[in-house]
Biopython code that builds the backbone (N, CA, C, O; Angstrom):
import numpy as np
from Bio.PDB.StructureBuilder import StructureBuilder

atoms = [
    (1, "MET", "N", (-8.482, -14.527, 14.122)),
    (1, "MET", "CA", (-7.839, -13.522, 13.318)),
    (1, "MET", "C", (-6.455, -13.157, 13.826)),
    (1, "MET", "O", (-5.818, -12.288, 13.230)),
    (2, "GLY", "N", (-5.973, -13.743, 14.850)),
    (2, "GLY", "CA", (-4.618, -13.464, 15.283)),
    (2, "GLY", "C", (-4.525, -12.266, 16.191)),
    (2, "GLY", "O", (-5.386, -12.034, 17.040)),
    (3, "LYS", "N", (-3.457, -11.503, 15.998)),
    (3, "LYS", "CA", (-3.119, -10.417, 16.905)),
    (3, "LYS", "C", (-3.856, -9.111, 16.654)),
    (3, "LYS", "O", (-3.743, -8.185, 17.457)),
    (4, "GLY", "N", (-4.586, -9.013, 15.595)),
    (4, "GLY", "CA", (-5.243, -7.750, 15.281)),
    (4, "GLY", "C", (-4.519, -7.041, 14.159)),
    (4, "GLY", "O", (-3.509, -7.524, 13.648)),
    (5, "LEU", "N", (-5.037, -5.909, 13.789)),
    (5, "LEU", "CA", (-4.486, -5.155, 12.671)),
    (5, "LEU", "C", (-3.297, -4.309, 13.112)),
    (5, "LEU", "O", (-3.315, -3.704, 14.183)),
    (6, "SER", "N", (-2.272, -4.276, 12.279)),
    (6, "SER", "CA", (-1.105, -3.436, 12.553)),
    (6, "SER", "C", (-1.437, -1.987, 12.209)),
    (6, "SER", "O", (-2.462, -1.703, 11.589)),
    (7, "LYS", "N", (-0.566, -1.086, 12.615)),
    (7, "LYS", "CA", (-0.732, 0.331, 12.306)),
    (7, "LYS", "C", (-0.742, 0.528, 10.782)),
    (7, "LYS", "O", (-1.523, 1.323, 10.259)),
    (8, "LEU", "N", (0.123, -0.198, 10.086)),
    (8, "LEU", "CA", (0.178, -0.107, 8.629)),
    (8, "LEU", "C", (-1.120, -0.614, 8.006)),
    (8, "LEU", "O", (-1.659, 0.028, 7.105)),
    (9, "GLN", "N", (-1.626, -1.746, 8.469)),
    (9, "GLN", "CA", (-2.874, -2.291, 7.929)),
    (9, "GLN", "C", (-4.039, -1.343, 8.169)),
    (9, "GLN", "O", (-4.869, -1.147, 7.281)),
    (10, "LYS", "N", (-4.112, -0.757, 9.348)),
    (10, "LYS", "CA", (-5.181, 0.210, 9.641)),
    (10, "LYS", "C", (-5.080, 1.414, 8.716)),
    (10, "LYS", "O", (-6.089, 1.904, 8.207)),
    (11, "SER", "N", (-3.870, 1.881, 8.505)),
    (11, "SER", "CA", (-3.660, 3.022, 7.623)),
    (11, "SER", "C", (-4.082, 2.687, 6.193)),
    (11, "SER", "O", (-4.693, 3.514, 5.516)),
    (12, "ILE", "N", (-3.760, 1.489, 5.737)),
    (12, "ILE", "CA", (-4.150, 1.044, 4.392)),
    (12, "ILE", "C", (-5.671, 0.996, 4.272)),
    (12, "ILE", "O", (-6.228, 1.441, 3.268)),
    (13, "LEU", "N", (-6.344, 0.460, 5.283)),
    (13, "LEU", "CA", (-7.806, 0.394, 5.257)),
    (13, "LEU", "C", (-8.416, 1.790, 5.194)),
    (13, "LEU", "O", (-9.374, 2.016, 4.455)),
    (14, "LYS", "N", (-7.870, 2.718, 5.958)),
    (14, "LYS", "CA", (-8.385, 4.090, 5.937)),
    (14, "LYS", "C", (-8.179, 4.729, 4.564)),
    (14, "LYS", "O", (-9.071, 5.400, 4.045)),
    (15, "MET", "N", (-6.997, 4.517, 3.979)),
    (15, "MET", "CA", (-6.724, 5.064, 2.645)),
    (15, "MET", "C", (-7.693, 4.488, 1.615)),
    (15, "MET", "O", (-8.236, 5.214, 0.783)),
    (16, "ALA", "N", (-7.898, 3.183, 1.684)),
    (16, "ALA", "CA", (-8.801, 2.526, 0.738)),
    (16, "ALA", "C", (-10.230, 3.044, 0.915)),
    (16, "ALA", "O", (-10.945, 3.231, -0.069)),
    (17, "TYR", "N", (-10.642, 3.273, 2.142)),
    (17, "TYR", "CA", (-11.972, 3.809, 2.406)),
    (17, "TYR", "C", (-12.119, 5.194, 1.760)),
    (17, "TYR", "O", (-13.123, 5.482, 1.107)),
    (18, "ARG", "N", (-11.113, 6.037, 1.951)),
    (18, "ARG", "CA", (-11.156, 7.386, 1.360)),
    (18, "ARG", "C", (-11.113, 7.333, -0.169)),
    (18, "ARG", "O", (-11.686, 8.190, -0.841)),
    (19, "ASN", "N", (-10.432, 6.326, -0.709)),
    (19, "ASN", "CA", (-10.275, 6.203, -2.164)),
    (19, "ASN", "C", (-11.365, 5.334, -2.794)),
    (19, "ASN", "O", (-11.181, 4.797, -3.887)),
    (20, "ARG", "N", (-12.467, 5.202, -2.121)),
    (20, "ARG", "CA", (-13.584, 4.403, -2.634)),
    (20, "ARG", "C", (-13.184, 2.945, -2.858)),
    (20, "ARG", "O", (-13.406, 2.366, -3.921)),
    (21, "ARG", "N", (-12.580, 2.374, -1.802)),
    (21, "ARG", "CA", (-12.256, 0.949, -1.712)),
    (21, "ARG", "C", (-10.945, 0.521, -2.332)),
    (21, "ARG", "O", (-10.581, -0.646, -2.186)),
    (22, "HIS", "N", (-10.222, 1.372, -3.004)),
    (22, "HIS", "CA", (-9.011, 0.958, -3.703)),
    (22, "HIS", "C", (-7.804, 1.727, -3.176)),
    (22, "HIS", "O", (-7.899, 2.921, -2.890)),
    (23, "VAL", "N", (-6.679, 1.047, -3.050)),
    (23, "VAL", "CA", (-5.425, 1.711, -2.695)),
    (23, "VAL", "C", (-4.290, 1.001, -3.416)),
    (23, "VAL", "O", (-4.288, -0.223, -3.542)),
    (24, "GLU", "N", (-3.333, 1.775, -3.884)),
    (24, "GLU", "CA", (-2.182, 1.239, -4.601)),
    (24, "GLU", "C", (-0.940, 1.286, -3.717)),
    (24, "GLU", "O", (-0.874, 2.050, -2.753)),
    (25, "ASN", "N", (0.037, 0.459, -4.061)),
    (25, "ASN", "CA", (1.290, 0.403, -3.320)),
    (25, "ASN", "C", (1.909, 1.792, -3.185)),
    (25, "ASN", "O", (2.317, 2.188, -2.094)),
    (26, "LYS", "N", (1.977, 2.530, -4.293)),
    (26, "LYS", "CA", (2.626, 3.846, -4.288)),
    (26, "LYS", "C", (1.928, 4.811, -3.341)),
    (26, "LYS", "O", (2.580, 5.648, -2.717)),
    (27, "ASP", "N", (0.595, 4.702, -3.228)),
    (27, "ASP", "CA", (-0.150, 5.579, -2.323)),
    (27, "ASP", "C", (0.274, 5.359, -0.874)),
    (27, "ASP", "O", (0.402, 6.310, -0.102)),
    (28, "VAL", "N", (0.489, 4.105, -0.517)),
    (28, "VAL", "CA", (0.905, 3.777, 0.851)),
    (28, "VAL", "C", (2.326, 4.276, 1.098)),
    (28, "VAL", "O", (2.621, 4.809, 2.167)),
    (29, "LEU", "N", (3.199, 4.106, 0.119)),
    (29, "LEU", "CA", (4.578, 4.577, 0.279)),
    (29, "LEU", "C", (4.630, 6.097, 0.424)),
    (29, "LEU", "O", (5.466, 6.621, 1.160)),
    (30, "ILE", "N", (3.759, 6.795, -0.261)),
    (30, "ILE", "CA", (3.721, 8.261, -0.170)),
    (30, "ILE", "C", (3.102, 8.709, 1.149)),
    (30, "ILE", "O", (3.677, 9.539, 1.852)),
    (31, "GLU", "N", (1.937, 8.168, 1.491)),
    (31, "GLU", "CA", (1.209, 8.659, 2.666)),
    (31, "GLU", "C", (1.741, 8.099, 3.988)),
    (31, "GLU", "O", (1.946, 8.858, 4.935)),
    (32, "PHE", "N", (1.966, 6.793, 4.067)),
    (32, "PHE", "CA", (2.374, 6.182, 5.329)),
    (32, "PHE", "C", (3.869, 6.372, 5.588)),
    (32, "PHE", "O", (4.277, 6.742, 6.690)),
    (33, "TYR", "N", (4.677, 6.116, 4.561)),
    (33, "TYR", "CA", (6.127, 6.193, 4.730)),
    (33, "TYR", "C", (6.698, 7.574, 4.399)),
    (33, "TYR", "O", (7.877, 7.834, 4.643)),
    (34, "LYS", "N", (5.865, 8.457, 3.844)),
    (34, "LYS", "CA", (6.277, 9.831, 3.504)),
    (34, "LYS", "C", (7.390, 9.868, 2.457)),
    (34, "LYS", "O", (8.239, 10.758, 2.487)),
    (35, "PHE", "N", (7.387, 8.912, 1.539)),
    (35, "PHE", "CA", (8.362, 8.923, 0.447)),
    (35, "PHE", "C", (7.937, 9.981, -0.565)),
    (35, "PHE", "O", (6.798, 9.961, -1.032)),
    (36, "PRO", "N", (8.824, 10.895, -0.908)),
    (36, "PRO", "CA", (8.457, 11.931, -1.871)),
    (36, "PRO", "C", (8.470, 11.401, -3.300)),
    (36, "PRO", "O", (9.489, 10.878, -3.751)),
    (37, "PRO", "N", (7.364, 11.525, -4.013)),
    (37, "PRO", "CA", (7.379, 11.124, -5.426)),
    (37, "PRO", "C", (8.149, 12.182, -6.217)),
    (37, "PRO", "O", (8.223, 13.343, -5.812)),
    (38, "HIS", "N", (8.703, 11.780, -7.316)),
    (38, "HIS", "CA", (9.386, 12.758, -8.146)),
    (38, "HIS", "C", (8.794, 12.749, -9.542)),
    (38, "HIS", "O", (8.050, 11.842, -9.915)),
    (39, "ALA", "N", (9.133, 13.763, -10.297)),
    (39, "ALA", "CA", (8.603, 13.880, -11.654)),
    (39, "ALA", "C", (8.993, 12.655, -12.460)),
    (39, "ALA", "O", (10.098, 12.133, -12.308)),
    (40, "PRO", "N", (8.097, 12.195, -13.314)),
    (40, "PRO", "CA", (8.421, 11.017, -14.120)),
    (40, "PRO", "C", (9.743, 11.216, -14.841)),
    (40, "PRO", "O", (9.981, 12.237, -15.487)),
    (41, "GLY", "N", (10.581, 10.221, -14.712)),
    (41, "GLY", "CA", (11.898, 10.292, -15.323)),
    (41, "GLY", "C", (12.121, 9.112, -16.230)),
    (41, "GLY", "O", (11.175, 8.511, -16.738)),
    (42, "PRO", "N", (13.361, 8.790, -16.425)),
    (42, "PRO", "CA", (13.663, 7.663, -17.306)),
    (42, "PRO", "C", (13.122, 6.361, -16.733)),
    (42, "PRO", "O", (13.026, 6.186, -15.518)),
    (43, "SER", "N", (12.779, 5.478, -17.614)),
    (43, "SER", "CA", (12.245, 4.187, -17.206)),
    (43, "SER", "C", (13.338, 3.320, -16.611)),
    (43, "SER", "O", (14.518, 3.441, -16.942)),
    (44, "HIS", "N", (12.911, 2.462, -15.742)),
    (44, "HIS", "CA", (13.779, 1.452, -15.147)),
    (44, "HIS", "C", (14.083, 0.411, -16.207)),
    (44, "HIS", "O", (13.493, 0.431, -17.287)),
    (45, "VAL", "N", (14.978, -0.476, -15.914)),
    (45, "VAL", "CA", (15.329, -1.546, -16.847)),
    (45, "VAL", "C", (14.086, -2.309, -17.303)),
    (45, "VAL", "O", (14.027, -2.785, -18.436)),
    (46, "SER", "N", (13.094, -2.425, -16.418)),
    (46, "SER", "CA", (11.870, -3.150, -16.755)),
    (46, "SER", "C", (10.988, -2.392, -17.744)),
    (46, "SER", "O", (10.055, -2.964, -18.308)),
    (47, "GLY", "N", (11.277, -1.120, -17.956)),
    (47, "GLY", "CA", (10.474, -0.319, -18.868)),
    (47, "GLY", "C", (9.371, 0.467, -18.183)),
    (47, "GLY", "O", (8.641, 1.210, -18.841)),
    (48, "THR", "N", (9.237, 0.313, -16.861)),
    (48, "THR", "CA", (8.207, 1.057, -16.140)),
    (48, "THR", "C", (8.806, 2.346, -15.584)),
    (48, "THR", "O", (9.941, 2.344, -15.107)),
    (49, "PRO", "N", (8.057, 3.447, -15.641)),
    (49, "PRO", "CA", (8.586, 4.707, -15.119)),
    (49, "PRO", "C", (8.773, 4.635, -13.602)),
    (49, "PRO", "O", (7.990, 3.990, -12.904)),
    (50, "GLN", "N", (9.788, 5.284, -13.110)),
    (50, "GLN", "CA", (10.088, 5.284, -11.682)),
    (50, "GLN", "C", (9.338, 6.409, -10.984)),
    (50, "GLN", "O", (9.391, 7.560, -11.419)),
    (51, "ILE", "N", (8.640, 6.079, -9.903)),
    (51, "ILE", "CA", (7.853, 7.050, -9.154)),
    (51, "ILE", "C", (8.689, 7.670, -8.038)),
    (51, "ILE", "O", (8.481, 8.826, -7.668)),
    (52, "PHE", "N", (9.635, 6.897, -7.503)),
    (52, "PHE", "CA", (10.453, 7.341, -6.378)),
    (52, "PHE", "C", (11.930, 7.301, -6.746)),
    (52, "PHE", "O", (12.366, 6.462, -7.534)),
    (53, "ASP", "N", (12.688, 8.219, -6.165)),
    (53, "ASP", "CA", (14.135, 8.197, -6.312)),
    (53, "ASP", "C", (14.679, 7.314, -5.199)),
    (53, "ASP", "O", (14.819, 7.754, -4.059)),
    (54, "ARG", "N", (14.981, 6.088, -5.530)),
    (54, "ARG", "CA", (15.415, 5.107, -4.535)),
    (54, "ARG", "C", (16.724, 5.507, -3.857)),
    (54, "ARG", "O", (16.954, 5.173, -2.695)),
    (55, "HIS", "N", (17.561, 6.208, -4.570)),
    (55, "HIS", "CA", (18.834, 6.640, -3.979)),
    (55, "HIS", "C", (18.608, 7.757, -2.965)),
    (55, "HIS", "O", (19.296, 7.820, -1.947)),
    (56, "GLU", "N", (17.653, 8.633, -3.237)),
    (56, "GLU", "CA", (17.321, 9.704, -2.293)),
    (56, "GLU", "C", (16.700, 9.124, -1.016)),
    (56, "GLU", "O", (17.031, 9.547, 0.092)),
    (57, "ILE", "N", (15.803, 8.160, -1.185)),
    (57, "ILE", "CA", (15.129, 7.518, -0.051)),
    (57, "ILE", "C", (16.087, 6.602, 0.686)),
    (57, "ILE", "O", (16.069, 6.517, 1.914)),
    (58, "GLY", "N", (16.912, 5.927, -0.069)),
    (58, "GLY", "CA", (17.783, 4.870, 0.466)),
    (58, "GLY", "C", (17.259, 3.540, -0.057)),
    (58, "GLY", "O", (16.113, 3.170, 0.199)),
    (59, "ILE", "N", (18.088, 2.839, -0.777)),
    (59, "ILE", "CA", (17.635, 1.611, -1.434)),
    (59, "ILE", "C", (17.115, 0.598, -0.421)),
    (59, "ILE", "O", (16.058, 0.003, -0.632)),
    (60, "ASN", "N", (17.839, 0.393, 0.672)),
    (60, "ASN", "CA", (17.383, -0.589, 1.671)),
    (60, "ASN", "C", (16.090, -0.155, 2.344)),
    (60, "ASN", "O", (15.215, -0.983, 2.598)),
    (61, "ARG", "N", (15.962, 1.130, 2.633)),
    (61, "ARG", "CA", (14.727, 1.641, 3.246)),
    (61, "ARG", "C", (13.549, 1.465, 2.288)),
    (61, "ARG", "O", (12.460, 1.056, 2.693)),
    (62, "TYR", "N", (13.785, 1.781, 1.012)),
    (62, "TYR", "CA", (12.732, 1.630, 0.010)),
    (62, "TYR", "C", (12.297, 0.173, -0.113)),
    (62, "TYR", "O", (11.103, -0.126, -0.117)),
    (63, "ARG", "N", (13.259, -0.719, -0.213)),
    (63, "ARG", "CA", (12.940, -2.145, -0.345)),
    (63, "ARG", "C", (12.194, -2.668, 0.873)),
    (63, "ARG", "O", (11.223, -3.412, 0.740)),
    (64, "SER", "N", (12.646, -2.283, 2.053)),
    (64, "SER", "CA", (12.003, -2.729, 3.292)),
    (64, "SER", "C", (10.549, -2.255, 3.361)),
    (64, "SER", "O", (9.656, -3.026, 3.713)),
    (65, "ALA", "N", (10.320, -0.994, 3.027)),
    (65, "ALA", "CA", (8.963, -0.454, 3.053)),
    (65, "ALA", "C", (8.087, -1.133, 2.007)),
    (65, "ALA", "O", (6.927, -1.446, 2.277)),
    (66, "SER", "N", (8.627, -1.359, 0.828)),
    (66, "SER", "CA", (7.864, -2.014, -0.240)),
    (66, "SER", "C", (7.443, -3.420, 0.156)),
    (66, "SER", "O", (6.307, -3.825, -0.093)),
    (67, "VAL", "N", (8.346, -4.157, 0.767)),
    (67, "VAL", "CA", (8.024, -5.512, 1.221)),
    (67, "VAL", "C", (6.958, -5.460, 2.320)),
    (67, "VAL", "O", (6.041, -6.281, 2.335)),
    (68, "SER", "N", (7.078, -4.501, 3.231)),
    (68, "SER", "CA", (6.084, -4.363, 4.307)),
    (68, "SER", "C", (4.697, -4.084, 3.757)),
    (68, "SER", "O", (3.709, -4.615, 4.263)),
    (69, "VAL", "N", (4.615, -3.258, 2.728)),
    (69, "VAL", "CA", (3.321, -2.936, 2.116)),
    (69, "VAL", "C", (2.715, -4.188, 1.484)),
    (69, "VAL", "O", (1.532, -4.470, 1.675)),
    (70, "VAL", "N", (3.511, -4.928, 0.744)),
    (70, "VAL", "CA", (3.018, -6.147, 0.094)),
    (70, "VAL", "C", (2.542, -7.153, 1.143)),
    (70, "VAL", "O", (1.487, -7.766, 0.979)),
    (71, "LYS", "N", (3.313, -7.325, 2.216)),
    (71, "LYS", "CA", (2.908, -8.260, 3.279)),
    (71, "LYS", "C", (1.613, -7.795, 3.951)),
    (71, "LYS", "O", (0.746, -8.610, 4.264)),
    (72, "ALA", "N", (1.487, -6.494, 4.170)),
    (72, "ALA", "CA", (0.257, -5.970, 4.780)),
    (72, "ALA", "C", (-0.935, -6.206, 3.859)),
    (72, "ALA", "O", (-2.006, -6.599, 4.321)),
    (73, "PHE", "N", (-0.757, -5.968, 2.559)),
    (73, "PHE", "CA", (-1.823, -6.245, 1.594)),
    (73, "PHE", "C", (-2.228, -7.711, 1.671)),
    (73, "PHE", "O", (-3.413, -8.032, 1.755)),
    (74, "ASN", "N", (-1.241, -8.594, 1.642)),
    (74, "ASN", "CA", (-1.531, -10.028, 1.655)),
    (74, "ASN", "C", (-2.220, -10.463, 2.944)),
    (74, "ASN", "O", (-3.076, -11.347, 2.920)),
    (75, "ARG", "N", (-1.856, -9.855, 4.061)),
    (75, "ARG", "CA", (-2.510, -10.190, 5.333)),
    (75, "ARG", "C", (-3.962, -9.711, 5.354)),
    (75, "ARG", "O", (-4.830, -10.382, 5.913)),
    (76, "LEU", "N", (-4.223, -8.559, 4.750)),
    (76, "LEU", "CA", (-5.604, -8.080, 4.655)),
    (76, "LEU", "C", (-6.437, -9.013, 3.774)),
    (76, "LEU", "O", (-7.610, -9.259, 4.055)),
    (77, "VAL", "N", (-5.831, -9.520, 2.724)),
    (77, "VAL", "CA", (-6.516, -10.492, 1.857)),
    (77, "VAL", "C", (-6.806, -11.765, 2.641)),
    (77, "VAL", "O", (-7.911, -12.305, 2.576)),
    (78, "LYS", "N", (-5.811, -12.240, 3.379)),
    (78, "LYS", "CA", (-5.975, -13.470, 4.159)),
    (78, "LYS", "C", (-7.099, -13.336, 5.192)),
    (78, "LYS", "O", (-7.777, -14.313, 5.509)),
    (79, "ARG", "N", (-7.288, -12.134, 5.709)),
    (79, "ARG", "CA", (-8.366, -11.880, 6.679)),
    (79, "ARG", "C", (-9.724, -11.693, 6.008)),
    (79, "ARG", "O", (-10.747, -11.583, 6.684)),
    (80, "GLY", "N", (-9.728, -11.658, 4.688)),
    (80, "GLY", "CA", (-10.981, -11.477, 3.959)),
    (80, "GLY", "C", (-11.429, -10.027, 3.862)),
    (80, "GLY", "O", (-12.589, -9.750, 3.558)),
    (81, "LEU", "N", (-10.513, -9.104, 4.120)),
    (81, "LEU", "CA", (-10.863, -7.684, 4.104)),
    (81, "LEU", "C", (-10.585, -7.017, 2.764)),
    (81, "LEU", "O", (-11.029, -5.895, 2.520)),
    (82, "ALA", "N", (-9.848, -7.709, 1.895)),
    (82, "ALA", "CA", (-9.482, -7.103, 0.611)),
    (82, "ALA", "C", (-9.271, -8.187, -0.435)),
    (82, "ALA", "O", (-9.110, -9.369, -0.130)),
    (83, "ILE", "N", (-9.278, -7.733, -1.674)),
    (83, "ILE", "CA", (-8.942, -8.581, -2.819)),
    (83, "ILE", "C", (-7.683, -7.981, -3.417)),
    (83, "ILE", "O", (-7.598, -6.771, -3.628)),
    (84, "ARG", "N", (-6.719, -8.825, -3.686)),
    (84, "ARG", "CA", (-5.419, -8.362, -4.199)),
    (84, "ARG", "C", (-5.483, -8.142, -5.698)),
    (84, "ARG", "O", (-5.968, -8.995, -6.441)),
    (85, "GLU", "N", (-4.996, -7.007, -6.130)),
    (85, "GLU", "CA", (-4.815, -6.712, -7.544)),
    (85, "GLU", "C", (-3.315, -6.572, -7.750)),
    (85, "GLU", "O", (-2.750, -5.496, -7.553)),
    (86, "TYR", "N", (-2.678, -7.663, -8.146)),
    (86, "TYR", "CA", (-1.231, -7.665, -8.243)),
    (86, "TYR", "C", (-0.728, -6.565, -9.160)),
    (86, "TYR", "O", (-1.289, -6.318, -10.227)),
    (87, "ASN", "N", (0.334, -5.913, -8.726)),
    (87, "ASN", "CA", (0.931, -4.761, -9.392)),
    (87, "ASN", "C", (0.005, -3.548, -9.413)),
    (87, "ASN", "O", (0.241, -2.589, -10.148)),
    (88, "ASN", "N", (-1.049, -3.599, -8.601)),
    (88, "ASN", "CA", (-1.984, -2.476, -8.594)),
    (88, "ASN", "C", (-2.633, -2.251, -7.236)),
    (88, "ASN", "O", (-3.514, -1.397, -7.133)),
    (89, "GLY", "N", (-2.245, -2.968, -6.196)),
    (89, "GLY", "CA", (-2.784, -2.721, -4.869)),
    (89, "GLY", "C", (-3.893, -3.669, -4.455)),
    (89, "GLY", "O", (-3.884, -4.852, -4.795)),
    (90, "ILE", "N", (-4.857, -3.122, -3.709)),
    (90, "ILE", "CA", (-5.983, -3.912, -3.204)),
    (90, "ILE", "C", (-7.290, -3.164, -3.405)),
    (90, "ILE", "O", (-7.320, -1.954, -3.627)),
    (91, "VAL", "N", (-8.371, -3.935, -3.318)),
    (91, "VAL", "CA", (-9.735, -3.399, -3.306)),
    (91, "VAL", "C", (-10.409, -4.011, -2.092)),
    (91, "VAL", "O", (-10.314, -5.217, -1.866)),
    (92, "LEU", "N", (-11.087, -3.187, -1.313)),
    (92, "LEU", "CA", (-11.756, -3.688, -0.117)),
    (92, "LEU", "C", (-12.957, -4.565, -0.464)),
    (92, "LEU", "O", (-13.683, -4.304, -1.423)),
    (93, "THR", "N", (-13.144, -5.602, 0.334)),
    (93, "THR", "CA", (-14.357, -6.405, 0.259)),
    (93, "THR", "C", (-15.430, -5.677, 1.077)),
    (93, "THR", "O", (-15.157, -4.646, 1.692)),
    (94, "GLU", "N", (-16.632, -6.214, 1.078)),
    (94, "GLU", "CA", (-17.695, -5.616, 1.902)),
    (94, "GLU", "C", (-17.274, -5.592, 3.370)),
    (94, "GLU", "O", (-17.467, -4.591, 4.059)),
    (95, "GLU", "N", (-16.699, -6.699, 3.844)),
    (95, "GLU", "CA", (-16.249, -6.774, 5.232)),
    (95, "GLU", "C", (-15.133, -5.759, 5.489)),
    (95, "GLU", "O", (-15.114, -5.098, 6.527)),
    (96, "GLY", "N", (-14.214, -5.643, 4.544)),
    (96, "GLY", "CA", (-13.123, -4.684, 4.665)),
    (96, "GLY", "C", (-13.633, -3.254, 4.712)),
    (96, "GLY", "O", (-13.113, -2.424, 5.458)),
    (97, "PHE", "N", (-14.649, -2.974, 3.917)),
    (97, "PHE", "CA", (-15.246, -1.637, 3.898)),
    (97, "PHE", "C", (-15.867, -1.320, 5.261)),
    (97, "PHE", "O", (-15.742, -0.205, 5.766)),
    (98, "LYS", "N", (-16.535, -2.313, 5.845)),
    (98, "LYS", "CA", (-17.148, -2.100, 7.172)),
    (98, "LYS", "C", (-16.083, -1.829, 8.238)),
    (98, "LYS", "O", (-16.238, -0.932, 9.067)),
    (99, "VAL", "N", (-15.009, -2.608, 8.207)),
    (99, "VAL", "CA", (-13.928, -2.419, 9.178)),
    (99, "VAL", "C", (-13.278, -1.051, 8.975)),
    (99, "VAL", "O", (-13.019, -0.332, 9.940)),
    (100, "ALA", "N", (-13.018, -0.697, 7.720)),
    (100, "ALA", "CA", (-12.398, 0.594, 7.417)),
    (100, "ALA", "C", (-13.288, 1.750, 7.878)),
    (100, "ALA", "O", (-12.794, 2.747, 8.404)),
    (101, "LYS", "N", (-14.581, 1.614, 7.682)),
    (101, "LYS", "CA", (-15.528, 2.656, 8.092)),
    (101, "LYS", "C", (-15.465, 2.880, 9.606)),
    (101, "LYS", "O", (-15.558, 4.011, 10.082)),
    (102, "MET", "N", (-15.307, 1.786, 10.350)),
    (102, "MET", "CA", (-15.208, 1.902, 11.817)),
    (102, "MET", "C", (-13.902, 2.595, 12.221)),
    (102, "MET", "O", (-13.853, 3.252, 13.261)),
    (103, "LEU", "N", (-12.855, 2.460, 11.421)),
    (103, "LEU", "CA", (-11.560, 3.072, 11.755)),
    (103, "LEU", "C", (-11.510, 4.556, 11.441)),
    (103, "LEU", "O", (-10.747, 5.307, 12.048)),
    (104, "VAL", "N", (-12.346, 4.978, 10.468)),
    (104, "VAL", "CA", (-12.277, 6.383, 10.019)),
    (104, "VAL", "C", (-12.965, 7.296, 11.007)),
    (104, "VAL", "O", (-13.008, 8.509, 10.799)),
]
sb = StructureBuilder()
sb.init_structure("model")
sb.init_model(0)
sb.init_chain("A")
sb.init_seg("    ")
for serial, (resi, resn, name, xyz) in enumerate(atoms, 1):
    if name == "N":
        sb.init_residue(resn, " ", resi, " ")
    sb.init_atom(name, np.array(xyz, "f"), 0.0, 1.0, " ", f" {name:<3s}", serial, name[0])
structure = sb.get_structure()
């Protein structure tokens, strides 16, 4: 399994455990990175409503954190601890639930 779980991966597992096995990207950005969500505003060019004010957070900081979350999700999937739900986060597997339970 390599080097073990990172602080971010452990935090994601704990969040998923509390959320009955599911965690979304935005939840990690709010809880782990402390990004403040803002009231739904105008949609982005893609048509999806924006949850965070990227200019308030800092565009580079936001992008870096978002990439870190996606990589952490993918690493948890690779370890067999989660199933990826693209554009919607992860769901813990039975093994992931057991590991998360030990962390809580």
